[in-house]
TIBA-295203 format. One record per residue (C-alpha): residue number from 1; x, y, z; residue in three letters. Coordinates in nm, 4 decimals, m for minus. Example, Ala and Ser with C-alpha at 12.3 -4.5 7.8 and 13.67 -1.06 7.14 Angstrom:
BEGIN
<rec><n>1</n><x>1.2300</x><y>m0.4500</y><z>0.7800</z><res>ALA</res></rec>
<rec><n>2</n><x>1.3670</x><y>m0.1060</y><z>0.7140</z><res>SER</res></rec>
//
This chain:
BEGIN
<rec><n>1</n><x>m3.3192</x><y>1.7645</y><z>2.6976</z><res>MET</res></rec>
<rec><n>2</n><x>m3.2428</x><y>1.4068</y><z>2.7995</z><res>ASP</res></rec>
<rec><n>3</n><x>m3.2471</x><y>1.3184</y><z>3.1661</z><res>LYS</res></rec>
<rec><n>4</n><x>m2.9726</x><y>1.0887</y><z>3.2927</z><res>GLU</res></rec>
<rec><n>5</n><x>m3.0649</x><y>0.7677</y><z>3.4688</z><res>VAL</res></rec>
<rec><n>6</n><x>m2.8376</x><y>0.4977</y><z>3.6079</z><res>ALA</res></rec>
<rec><n>7</n><x>m2.8631</x><y>0.1581</y><z>3.4409</z><res>LEU</res></rec>
<rec><n>8</n><x>m2.9552</x><y>m0.0062</y><z>3.7696</z><res>ARG</res></rec>
<rec><n>9</n><x>m3.2453</x><y>0.2362</y><z>3.8238</z><res>ASP</res></rec>
<rec><n>10</n><x>m3.3602</x><y>0.2006</y><z>3.4612</z><res>ALA</res></rec>
<rec><n>11</n><x>m3.3535</x><y>m0.1769</y><z>3.4989</z><res>ASN</res></rec>
<rec><n>12</n><x>m3.5451</x><y>m0.1802</y><z>3.8269</z><res>GLN</res></rec>
<rec><n>13</n><x>m3.8090</x><y>0.0716</y><z>3.7152</z><res>GLN</res></rec>
<rec><n>14</n><x>m3.8193</x><y>0.0072</y><z>3.3405</z><res>PHE</res></rec>
<rec><n>15</n><x>m4.2003</x><y>0.0283</y><z>3.3085</z><res>ALA</res></rec>
<rec><n>16</n><x>m4.1972</x><y>0.3696</y><z>3.4787</z><res>ARG</res></rec>
<rec><n>17</n><x>m3.9398</x><y>0.5009</y><z>3.2294</z><res>TYR</res></rec>
<rec><n>18</n><x>m4.1294</x><y>0.3582</y><z>2.9329</z><res>VAL</res></rec>
<rec><n>19</n><x>m4.4446</x><y>0.5389</y><z>3.0508</z><res>ARG</res></rec>
<rec><n>20</n><x>m4.2439</x><y>0.8612</y><z>3.0782</z><res>ALA</res></rec>
<rec><n>21</n><x>m4.1110</x><y>0.8104</y><z>2.7241</z><res>VAL</res></rec>
<rec><n>22</n><x>m4.4672</x><y>0.7575</y><z>2.6016</z><res>GLU</res></rec>
<rec><n>23</n><x>m4.5391</x><y>1.1018</y><z>2.7474</z><res>ASP</res></rec>
<rec><n>24</n><x>m4.2554</x><y>1.2524</y><z>2.5434</z><res>GLY</res></rec>
<rec><n>25</n><x>m3.9616</x><y>1.2376</y><z>2.7846</z><res>GLU</res></rec>
<rec><n>26</n><x>m3.6234</x><y>1.0937</y><z>2.6878</z><res>SER</res></rec>
<rec><n>27</n><x>m3.3415</x><y>0.9497</y><z>2.8941</z><res>PHE</res></rec>
<rec><n>28</n><x>m2.9720</x><y>0.8781</y><z>2.8654</z><res>VAL</res></rec>
<rec><n>29</n><x>m2.8895</x><y>0.5571</y><z>3.0496</z><res>ILE</res></rec>
<rec><n>30</n><x>m2.5513</x><y>0.5563</y><z>3.2185</z><res>THR</res></rec>
<rec><n>31</n><x>m2.3243</x><y>0.2855</y><z>3.3542</z><res>ARG</res></rec>
<rec><n>32</n><x>m2.0787</x><y>0.4098</y><z>3.6156</z><res>ARG</res></rec>
<rec><n>33</n><x>m2.1533</x><y>0.7662</y><z>3.5034</z><res>GLY</res></rec>
<rec><n>34</n><x>m2.0824</x><y>0.7056</y><z>3.1326</z><res>LYS</res></rec>
<rec><n>35</n><x>m2.3639</x><y>0.7230</y><z>2.8734</z><res>PRO</res></rec>
<rec><n>36</n><x>m2.4362</x><y>0.3813</y><z>2.7205</z><res>VAL</res></rec>
<rec><n>37</n><x>m2.7863</x><y>0.4071</y><z>2.5726</z><res>ALA</res></rec>
<rec><n>38</n><x>m3.0735</x><y>0.6426</y><z>2.5010</z><res>ARG</res></rec>
<rec><n>39</n><x>m3.4415</x><y>0.5749</y><z>2.5654</z><res>LEU</res></rec>
<rec><n>40</n><x>m3.6503</x><y>0.7985</y><z>2.3390</z><res>VAL</res></rec>
<rec><n>41</n><x>m4.0006</x><y>0.8103</y><z>2.1910</z><res>PRO</res></rec>
<rec><n>42</n><x>m4.0479</x><y>0.6609</y><z>1.8455</z><res>VAL</res></rec>
<rec><n>43</n><x>m4.2553</x><y>0.8469</y><z>1.5917</z><res>GLU</res></rec>
<rec><n>44</n><x>m4.5288</x><y>0.6176</y><z>1.4638</z><res>ALA</res></rec>
<rec><n>45</n><x>m4.4387</x><y>0.4636</y><z>1.1301</z><res>GLY</res></rec>
<rec><n>46</n><x>m4.1162</x><y>0.6588</y><z>1.0969</z><res>ARG</res></rec>
<rec><n>47</n><x>m3.7635</x><y>0.5416</y><z>1.1605</z><res>ARG</res></rec>
<rec><n>48</n><x>m3.5362</x><y>0.7829</y><z>1.3411</z><res>ILE</res></rec>
<rec><n>49</n><x>m3.1938</x><y>0.8055</y><z>1.1780</z><res>LEU</res></rec>
<rec><n>50</n><x>m2.8721</x><y>0.8919</y><z>1.3540</z><res>THR</res></rec>
<rec><n>51</n><x>m2.6827</x><y>1.2006</y><z>1.2383</z><res>THR</res></rec>
<rec><n>52</n><x>m2.4343</x><y>0.9766</y><z>1.0563</z><res>GLU</res></rec>
<rec><n>53</n><x>m2.7157</x><y>0.7879</y><z>0.8823</z><res>GLN</res></rec>
<rec><n>54</n><x>m2.8778</x><y>1.1164</y><z>0.7764</z><res>GLN</res></rec>
<rec><n>55</n><x>m2.5496</x><y>1.2374</y><z>0.6234</z><res>VAL</res></rec>
<rec><n>56</n><x>m2.4990</x><y>0.9104</y><z>0.4350</z><res>ILE</res></rec>
<rec><n>57</n><x>m2.8615</x><y>0.9093</y><z>0.3162</z><res>ARG</res></rec>
<rec><n>58</n><x>m2.8226</x><y>1.2619</y><z>0.1782</z><res>GLN</res></rec>
<rec><n>59</n><x>m2.4960</x><y>1.1670</y><z>0.0030</z><res>GLN</res></rec>
<rec><n>60</n><x>m2.6653</x><y>0.8688</y><z>m0.1631</z><res>VAL</res></rec>
<rec><n>61</n><x>m2.9633</x><y>1.0805</y><z>m0.2744</z><res>LEU</res></rec>
<rec><n>62</n><x>m2.7306</x><y>1.3480</y><z>m0.4157</z><res>ASP</res></rec>
<rec><n>63</n><x>m2.5318</x><y>1.0832</y><z>m0.6024</z><res>ARG</res></rec>
<rec><n>64</n><x>m2.8502</x><y>0.9322</y><z>m0.7438</z><res>MET</res></rec>
<rec><n>65</n><x>m2.9567</x><y>1.2725</y><z>m0.8747</z><res>ARG</res></rec>
<rec><n>66</n><x>m2.6188</x><y>1.3196</y><z>m1.0473</z><res>GLU</res></rec>
<rec><n>67</n><x>m2.6259</x><y>0.9815</y><z>m1.2188</z><res>GLY</res></rec>
<rec><n>68</n><x>m2.3316</x><y>0.7452</y><z>m1.2723</z><res>TRP</res></rec>
<rec><n>69</n><x>m2.0542</x><y>0.7589</y><z>m1.5287</z><res>ASP</res></rec>
<rec><n>70</n><x>m1.9929</x><y>0.4074</y><z>m1.6558</z><res>LEU</res></rec>
<rec><n>71</n><x>m1.7546</x><y>0.5121</y><z>m1.9282</z><res>GLY</res></rec>
<rec><n>72</n><x>m2.0383</x><y>0.5657</y><z>m2.1730</z><res>GLY</res></rec>
<rec><n>73</n><x>m2.3434</x><y>0.7829</y><z>m2.1572</z><res>GLU</res></rec>
<rec><n>74</n><x>m2.4694</x><y>0.9036</y><z>m1.8206</z><res>LYS</res></rec>
<rec><n>75</n><x>m2.8064</x><y>0.8002</y><z>m1.6880</z><res>PHE</res></rec>
<rec><n>76</n><x>m3.0048</x><y>0.8638</y><z>m1.3762</z><res>ASP</res></rec>
<rec><n>77</n><x>m3.2531</x><y>0.6523</y><z>m1.1840</z><res>ARG</res></rec>
<rec><n>78</n><x>m3.5580</x><y>0.7614</y><z>m1.3851</z><res>ASP</res></rec>
<rec><n>79</n><x>m3.3866</x><y>0.6916</y><z>m1.7179</z><res>GLU</res></rec>
<rec><n>80</n><x>m3.2812</x><y>0.3500</y><z>m1.5918</z><res>LEU</res></rec>
<rec><n>81</n><x>m3.6420</x><y>0.2597</y><z>m1.5159</z><res>HIS</res></rec>
<rec><n>82</n><x>m3.7619</x><y>0.3993</y><z>m1.8501</z><res>GLU</res></rec>
<rec><n>83</n><x>m3.5047</x><y>0.1911</y><z>m2.0400</z><res>ARG</res></rec>
<rec><n>84</n><x>m3.5963</x><y>m0.1177</y><z>m1.8424</z><res>ARG</res></rec>
<rec><n>85</n><x>m3.9653</x><y>m0.0668</y><z>m1.9199</z><res>ALA</res></rec>
<rec><n>86</n><x>m3.8851</x><y>m0.0506</y><z>m2.2925</z><res>LEU</res></rec>
<rec><n>87</n><x>m3.7059</x><y>m0.3861</y><z>m2.2789</z><res>HIS</res></rec>
<rec><n>88</n><x>m3.9713</x><y>m0.5662</y><z>m2.0713</z><res>ASP</res></rec>
//
């Protein structure tokens, strides 16, 4: 669970909060009591997606698996690369 910290405190003691994040803690930074940012650990070599980005990513992957109807025959990503390889 995220701990709340005022922006002023986060600003004045930033190094302390970064060390805490390195130890696995996470913080919601507030301005006048309203959340404005989140300070969280980053997994090495892996980007953390927002919920909205995850939904959009899944929609794109699903659409790629279905293929696209261009008014002719349908093809998917693998077939596109196979056809391209034949013409190269």
